[in-house]
TIVO-2410 file (N, C-alpha, C; in nm, 3 decimals):
# residues 111
REC num residu      c1      c2      c3 atome chaine
REC   1      M  -0.009   2.219   1.878     N      A
REC   1      M  -0.022   2.147   1.752    CA      A
REC   1      M   0.080   2.201   1.652     C      A
REC   2      K   0.123   2.114   1.563     N      A
REC   2      K   0.224   2.150   1.464    CA      A
REC   2      K   0.160   2.159   1.325     C      A
REC   3      L   0.178   2.272   1.258     N      A
REC   3      L   0.127   2.289   1.122    CA      A
REC   3      L   0.207   2.201   1.027     C      A
REC   4      L   0.137   2.118   0.950     N      A
REC   4      L   0.203   2.027   0.856    CA      A
REC   4      L   0.194   2.076   0.712     C      A
REC   5      A   0.077   2.124   0.673     N      A
REC   5      A   0.058   2.166   0.533    CA      A
REC   5      A  -0.077   2.235   0.519     C      A
REC   6      R  -0.096   2.290   0.402     N      A
REC   6      R  -0.225   2.347   0.366    CA      A
REC   6      R  -0.298   2.247   0.277     C      A
REC   7      I  -0.429   2.245   0.287     N      A
REC   7      I  -0.512   2.151   0.209    CA      A
REC   7      I  -0.482   2.162   0.060     C      A
REC   8      D  -0.473   2.283   0.006     N      A
REC   8      D  -0.449   2.301  -0.138    CA      A
REC   8      D  -0.319   2.237  -0.182     C      A
REC   9      E  -0.214   2.253  -0.100     N      A
REC   9      E  -0.084   2.193  -0.131    CA      A
REC   9      E  -0.094   2.041  -0.131     C      A
REC  10      L  -0.160   1.983  -0.031     N      A
REC  10      L  -0.173   1.838  -0.023    CA      A
REC  10      L  -0.258   1.786  -0.139     C      A
REC  11      R  -0.365   1.854  -0.169     N      A
REC  11      R  -0.452   1.812  -0.279    CA      A
REC  11      R  -0.372   1.804  -0.410     C      A
REC  12      Q  -0.285   1.900  -0.430     N      A
REC  12      Q  -0.205   1.906  -0.553    CA      A
REC  12      Q  -0.096   1.798  -0.554     C      A
REC  13      R  -0.027   1.779  -0.443     N      A
REC  13      R   0.088   1.687  -0.437    CA      A
REC  13      R   0.049   1.543  -0.407     C      A
REC  14      K  -0.066   1.519  -0.346     N      A
REC  14      K  -0.118   1.388  -0.305    CA      A
REC  14      K  -0.055   1.335  -0.176     C      A
REC  15      T   0.076   1.351  -0.159     N      A
REC  15      T   0.143   1.311  -0.034    CA      A
REC  15      T   0.246   1.417   0.004     C      A
REC  16      I   0.264   1.434   0.134     N      A
REC  16      I   0.364   1.527   0.185    CA      A
REC  16      I   0.433   1.461   0.304     C      A
REC  17      P   0.562   1.436   0.295     N      A
REC  17      P   0.635   1.382   0.410    CA      A
REC  17      P   0.662   1.490   0.514     C      A
REC  18      F   0.675   1.448   0.638     N      A
REC  18      F   0.708   1.541   0.747    CA      A
REC  18      F   0.778   1.464   0.858     C      A
REC  19      K   0.838   1.537   0.949     N      A
REC  19      K   0.905   1.480   1.066    CA      A
REC  19      K   0.827   1.519   1.190     C      A
REC  20      F   0.828   1.431   1.290     N      A
REC  20      F   0.762   1.461   1.416    CA      A
REC  20      F   0.839   1.394   1.529     C      A
REC  21      H   0.811   1.435   1.651     N      A
REC  21      H   0.877   1.378   1.768    CA      A
REC  21      H   0.774   1.307   1.855     C      A
REC  22      R   0.816   1.192   1.905     N      A
REC  22      R   0.735   1.116   2.001    CA      A
REC  22      R   0.831   1.066   2.108     C      A
REC  23      E   0.803   1.101   2.232     N      A
REC  23      E   0.888   1.063   2.345    CA      A
REC  23      E   1.033   1.105   2.321     C      A
REC  24      G   1.052   1.224   2.262     N      A
REC  24      G   1.184   1.279   2.241    CA      A
REC  24      G   1.261   1.222   2.123     C      A
REC  25      I   1.202   1.132   2.049     N      A
REC  25      I   1.268   1.069   1.933    CA      A
REC  25      I   1.202   1.118   1.806     C      A
REC  26      Q   1.283   1.151   1.705     N      A
REC  26      Q   1.230   1.198   1.577    CA      A
REC  26      Q   1.189   1.081   1.488     C      A
REC  27      Y   1.073   1.095   1.427     N      A
REC  27      Y   1.019   0.995   1.335    CA      A
REC  27      Y   0.977   1.064   1.206     C      A
REC  28      D   0.952   0.984   1.104     N      A
REC  28      D   0.901   1.035   0.977    CA      A
REC  28      D   0.755   0.997   0.964     C      A
REC  29      G   0.679   1.088   0.906     N      A
REC  29      G   0.539   1.063   0.878    CA      A
REC  29      G   0.505   1.117   0.741     C      A
REC  30      F   0.383   1.094   0.698     N      A
REC  30      F   0.339   1.153   0.572    CA      A
REC  30      F   0.189   1.177   0.573     C      A
REC  31      L   0.152   1.284   0.505     N      A
REC  31      L   0.012   1.315   0.482    CA      A
REC  31      L  -0.028   1.255   0.349     C      A
REC  32      L  -0.155   1.219   0.338     N      A
REC  32      L  -0.208   1.161   0.216    CA      A
REC  32      L  -0.343   1.223   0.184     C      A
REC  33      W  -0.360   1.264   0.060     N      A
REC  33      W  -0.489   1.311   0.011    CA      A
REC  33      W  -0.547   1.196  -0.071     C      A
REC  34      H  -0.663   1.146  -0.028     N      A
REC  34      H  -0.725   1.033  -0.098    CA      A
REC  34      H  -0.876   1.050  -0.098     C      A
REC  35      E  -0.933   1.058  -0.217     N      A
REC  35      E  -1.077   1.071  -0.235    CA      A
REC  35      E  -1.137   1.181  -0.148     C      A
REC  36      G  -1.071   1.297  -0.147     N      A
REC  36      G  -1.122   1.413  -0.077    CA      A
REC  36      G  -1.100   1.414   0.073     C      A
REC  37      Q  -1.022   1.319   0.123     N      A
REC  37      Q  -0.997   1.312   0.267    CA      A
REC  37      Q  -0.847   1.320   0.295     C      A
REC  38      V  -0.815   1.361   0.417     N      A
REC  38      V  -0.676   1.372   0.461    CA      A
REC  38      V  -0.647   1.260   0.561     C      A
REC  39      F  -0.535   1.192   0.540     N      A
REC  39      F  -0.490   1.087   0.630    CA      A
REC  39      F  -0.344   1.115   0.666     C      A
REC  40      A  -0.301   1.065   0.781     N      A
REC  40      A  -0.161   1.079   0.822    CA      A
REC  40      A  -0.115   0.949   0.883     C      A
REC  41      Y   0.002   0.905   0.839     N      A
REC  41      Y   0.060   0.780   0.887    CA      A
REC  41      Y   0.207   0.797   0.920     C      A
REC  42      E   0.255   0.713   1.009     N      A
REC  42      E   0.398   0.704   1.032    CA      A
REC  42      E   0.460   0.639   0.910     C      A
REC  43      N   0.573   0.691   0.866     N      A
REC  43      N   0.640   0.640   0.746    CA      A
REC  43      N   0.729   0.522   0.786     C      A
REC  44      R   0.664   0.409   0.812     N      A
REC  44      R   0.735   0.289   0.855    CA      A
REC  44      R   0.658   0.166   0.808     C      A
REC  45      C   0.723   0.088   0.723     N      A
REC  45      C   0.661  -0.035   0.673    CA      A
REC  45      C   0.638  -0.131   0.790     C      A
REC  46      R   0.530  -0.206   0.782     N      A
REC  46      R   0.497  -0.301   0.889    CA      A
REC  46      R   0.567  -0.436   0.869     C      A
REC  47      H   0.631  -0.455   0.756     N      A
REC  47      H   0.705  -0.579   0.731    CA      A
REC  47      H   0.841  -0.573   0.799     C      A
REC  48      I   0.917  -0.472   0.767     N      A
REC  48      I   1.047  -0.443   0.828    CA      A
REC  48      I   1.044  -0.294   0.862     C      A
REC  49      P   1.088  -0.252   0.978     N      A
REC  49      P   1.076  -0.111   1.015    CA      A
REC  49      P   1.169  -0.018   0.936     C      A
REC  50      I   1.135   0.002   0.809     N      A
REC  50      I   1.206   0.095   0.722    CA      A
REC  50      I   1.105   0.190   0.660     C      A
REC  51      S   1.151   0.299   0.603     N      A
REC  51      S   1.062   0.395   0.538    CA      A
REC  51      S   0.992   0.331   0.420     C      A
REC  52      L   0.869   0.373   0.397     N      A
REC  52      L   0.792   0.325   0.282    CA      A
REC  52      L   0.849   0.379   0.152     C      A
REC  53      D   0.897   0.502   0.156     N      A
REC  53      D   0.953   0.565   0.036    CA      A
REC  53      D   1.105   0.555   0.041     C      A
REC  54      Y   1.171   0.600  -0.060     N      A
REC  54      Y   1.317   0.605  -0.062    CA      A
REC  54      Y   1.367   0.744  -0.024     C      A
REC  55      G   1.288   0.816   0.056     N      A
REC  55      G   1.324   0.952   0.093    CA      A
REC  55      G   1.281   1.053  -0.013     C      A
REC  56      D   1.208   1.006  -0.113     N      A
REC  56      D   1.166   1.092  -0.223    CA      A
REC  56      D   1.020   1.134  -0.213     C      A
REC  57      G   0.950   1.092  -0.107     N      A
REC  57      G   0.810   1.129  -0.090    CA      A
REC  57      G   0.715   1.052  -0.181     C      A
REC  58      H   0.762   0.942  -0.239     N      A
REC  58      H   0.677   0.862  -0.328    CA      A
REC  58      H   0.617   0.747  -0.247     C      A
REC  59      F   0.487   0.757  -0.218     N      A
REC  59      F   0.419   0.660  -0.133    CA      A
REC  59      F   0.309   0.583  -0.205     C      A
REC  60      L   0.271   0.626  -0.324     N      A
REC  60      L   0.152   0.571  -0.389    CA      A
REC  60      L   0.184   0.477  -0.504     C      A
REC  61      S   0.090   0.387  -0.528     N      A
REC  61      S   0.099   0.299  -0.644    CA      A
REC  61      S   0.085   0.384  -0.771     C      A
REC  62      G   0.118   0.329  -0.885     N      A
REC  62      G   0.112   0.402  -1.011    CA      A
REC  62      G  -0.025   0.461  -1.040     C      A
REC  63      D  -0.131   0.390  -1.000     N      A
REC  63      D  -0.267   0.439  -1.022    CA      A
REC  63      D  -0.317   0.527  -0.907     C      A
REC  64      E  -0.231   0.548  -0.807     N      A
REC  64      E  -0.259   0.632  -0.690    CA      A
REC  64      E  -0.375   0.581  -0.605     C      A
REC  65      K  -0.405   0.451  -0.613     N      A
REC  65      K  -0.514   0.393  -0.534    CA      A
REC  65      K  -0.468   0.337  -0.400     C      A
REC  66      Y  -0.338   0.307  -0.389     N      A
REC  66      Y  -0.287   0.242  -0.269    CA      A
REC  66      Y  -0.155   0.305  -0.223     C      A
REC  67      I  -0.126   0.285  -0.096     N      A
REC  67      I   0.005   0.318  -0.040    CA      A
REC  67      I   0.092   0.195  -0.062     C      A
REC  68      V   0.215   0.216  -0.109     N      A
REC  68      V   0.302   0.102  -0.139    CA      A
REC  68      V   0.441   0.123  -0.079     C      A
REC  69      C   0.494   0.018  -0.015     N      A
REC  69      C   0.632   0.019   0.031    CA      A
REC  69      C   0.720   0.000  -0.092     C      A
REC  70      Q   0.806   0.096  -0.119     N      A
REC  70      Q   0.890   0.092  -0.239    CA      A
REC  70      Q   0.995  -0.019  -0.233     C      A
REC  71      T   1.028  -0.067  -0.113     N      A
REC  71      T   1.131  -0.170  -0.099    CA      A
REC  71      T   1.076  -0.311  -0.122     C      A
REC  72      H   0.966  -0.345  -0.054     N      A
REC  72      H   0.916  -0.483  -0.060    CA      A
REC  72      H   0.781  -0.498  -0.127     C      A
REC  73      G   0.719  -0.387  -0.166     N      A
REC  73      G   0.591  -0.395  -0.237    CA      A
REC  73      G   0.470  -0.418  -0.151     C      A
REC  74      A   0.482  -0.409  -0.019     N      A
REC  74      A   0.364  -0.421   0.066    CA      A
REC  74      A   0.265  -0.312   0.025     C      A
REC  75      T   0.139  -0.348   0.013     N      A
REC  75      T   0.036  -0.257  -0.035    CA      A
REC  75      T  -0.067  -0.235   0.075     C      A
REC  76      Y  -0.097  -0.107   0.101     N      A
REC  76      Y  -0.185  -0.068   0.212    CA      A
REC  76      Y  -0.305   0.011   0.161     C      A
REC  77      E  -0.418  -0.008   0.229     N      A
REC  77      E  -0.537   0.071   0.200    CA      A
REC  77      E  -0.517   0.213   0.250     C      A
REC  78      P  -0.544   0.313   0.169     N      A
REC  78      P  -0.527   0.453   0.212    CA      A
REC  78      P  -0.617   0.492   0.329     C      A
REC  79      E  -0.738   0.439   0.333     N      A
REC  79      E  -0.835   0.480   0.435    CA      A
REC  79      E  -0.807   0.422   0.573     C      A
REC  80      T  -0.741   0.306   0.579     N      A
REC  80      T  -0.723   0.237   0.706    CA      A
REC  80      T  -0.577   0.209   0.741     C      A
REC  81      G  -0.489   0.209   0.641     N      A
REC  81      G  -0.350   0.172   0.662    CA      A
REC  81      G  -0.329   0.022   0.671     C      A
REC  82      K  -0.432  -0.056   0.643     N      A
REC  82      K  -0.424  -0.202   0.650    CA      A
REC  82      K  -0.349  -0.258   0.529     C      A
REC  83      C  -0.254  -0.349   0.556     N      A
REC  83      C  -0.179  -0.414   0.448    CA      A
REC  83      C  -0.270  -0.519   0.384     C      A
REC  84      I  -0.290  -0.507   0.254     N      A
REC  84      I  -0.378  -0.599   0.183    CA      A
REC  84      I  -0.303  -0.690   0.086     C      A
REC  85      S  -0.172  -0.664   0.068     N      A
REC  85      S  -0.091  -0.746  -0.022    CA      A
REC  85      S   0.055  -0.732   0.016     C      A
REC  86      G   0.128  -0.841   0.004     N      A
REC  86      G   0.271  -0.837   0.034    CA      A
REC  86      G   0.304  -0.913   0.160     C      A
REC  87      P   0.423  -0.891   0.215     N      A
REC  87      P   0.474  -0.972   0.325    CA      A
REC  87      P   0.413  -0.945   0.463     C      A
REC  88      C   0.326  -0.846   0.476     N      A
REC  88      C   0.271  -0.815   0.609    CA      A
REC  88      C   0.119  -0.804   0.607     C      A
REC  89      V   0.052  -0.888   0.528     N      A
REC  89      V  -0.093  -0.883   0.515    CA      A
REC  89      V  -0.159  -0.885   0.653     C      A
REC  90      G  -0.253  -0.792   0.672     N      A
REC  90      G  -0.328  -0.782   0.796    CA      A
REC  90      G  -0.271  -0.681   0.895     C      A
REC  91      A  -0.142  -0.649   0.884     N      A
REC  91      A  -0.082  -0.548   0.972    CA      A
REC  91      A  -0.130  -0.409   0.927     C      A
REC  92      R  -0.116  -0.311   1.013     N      A
REC  92      R  -0.161  -0.175   0.981    CA      A
REC  92      R  -0.052  -0.073   1.005     C      A
REC  93      L  -0.049   0.027   0.918     N      A
REC  93      L   0.039   0.141   0.940    CA      A
REC  93      L  -0.008   0.214   1.066     C      A
REC  94      T   0.083   0.283   1.131     N      A
REC  94      T   0.049   0.360   1.250    CA      A
REC  94      T  -0.016   0.491   1.207     C      A
REC  95      I  -0.140   0.509   1.250     N      A
REC  95      I  -0.216   0.630   1.220    CA      A
REC  95      I  -0.168   0.743   1.311     C      A
REC  96      L  -0.151   0.861   1.254     N      A
REC  96      L  -0.113   0.978   1.333    CA      A
REC  96      L  -0.234   1.070   1.344     C      A
REC  97      A  -0.255   1.124   1.462     N      A
REC  97      A  -0.371   1.210   1.488    CA      A
REC  97      A  -0.347   1.349   1.429     C      A
REC  98      I  -0.438   1.389   1.344     N      A
REC  98      I  -0.431   1.521   1.282    CA      A
REC  98      I  -0.561   1.595   1.305     C      A
REC  99      E  -0.555   1.725   1.278     N      A
REC  99      E  -0.674   1.809   1.284    CA      A
REC  99      E  -0.671   1.902   1.164     C      A
REC 100      V  -0.782   1.907   1.093     N      A
REC 100      V  -0.794   2.000   0.982    CA      A
REC 100      V  -0.873   2.120   1.034     C      A
REC 101      N  -0.809   2.236   1.027     N      A
REC 101      N  -0.871   2.359   1.076    CA      A
REC 101      N  -0.871   2.457   0.960     C      A
REC 102      G  -0.987   2.475   0.899     N      A
REC 102      G  -0.997   2.561   0.780    CA      A
REC 102      G  -0.917   2.500   0.667     C      A
REC 103      A  -0.817   2.571   0.619     N      A
REC 103      A  -0.736   2.525   0.507    CA      A
REC 103      A  -0.603   2.465   0.552     C      A
REC 104      E  -0.586   2.446   0.683     N      A
REC 104      E  -0.458   2.399   0.735    CA      A
REC 104      E  -0.472   2.264   0.804     C      A
REC 105      I  -0.364   2.184   0.794     N      A
REC 105      I  -0.360   2.052   0.855    CA      A
REC 105      I  -0.255   2.054   0.966     C      A
REC 106      F  -0.296   2.013   1.086     N      A
REC 106      F  -0.208   2.014   1.202    CA      A
REC 106      F  -0.190   1.873   1.256     C      A
REC 107      L  -0.071   1.845   1.307     N      A
REC 107      L  -0.044   1.722   1.380    CA      A
REC 107      L  -0.076   1.749   1.525     C      A
REC 108      K  -0.157   1.663   1.585     N      A
REC 108      K  -0.188   1.679   1.727    CA      A
REC 108      K  -0.068   1.641   1.810     C      A
REC 109      E  -0.055   1.702   1.926     N      A
REC 109      E   0.058   1.678   2.015    CA      A
REC 109      E   0.063   1.532   2.057     C      A
REC 110      M   0.185   1.481   2.067     N      A
REC 110      M   0.207   1.345   2.112    CA      A
REC 110      M   0.290   1.350   2.240     C      A
REC 111      S   0.268   1.252   2.325     N      A
REC 111      S   0.346   1.247   2.449    CA      A
REC 111      S   0.473   1.167   2.429     C      A
***
């Protein structure tokens, strides 16, 4: 497993981008702190396969209630990754398997 962050850091920052490998290819992902829970998603809009952020780690709406694609405005539910507004309604962000062990957040191994 790969250590991604500590709970305190995520709680303070709300989102933390990270890189991971799947089948030998590097991808971008991000951690999200939402209503006391930790979520992890692949950083790829479901409308067009581009990053949700502009490389600045900004994934949330102004009120911090939703995940938003900064390019096209697709809006996703934090708890499920489901697109609820924008050009890809009904599609879902790719969930990444994580494990919270004490105060640390780990990405589970991928094949």
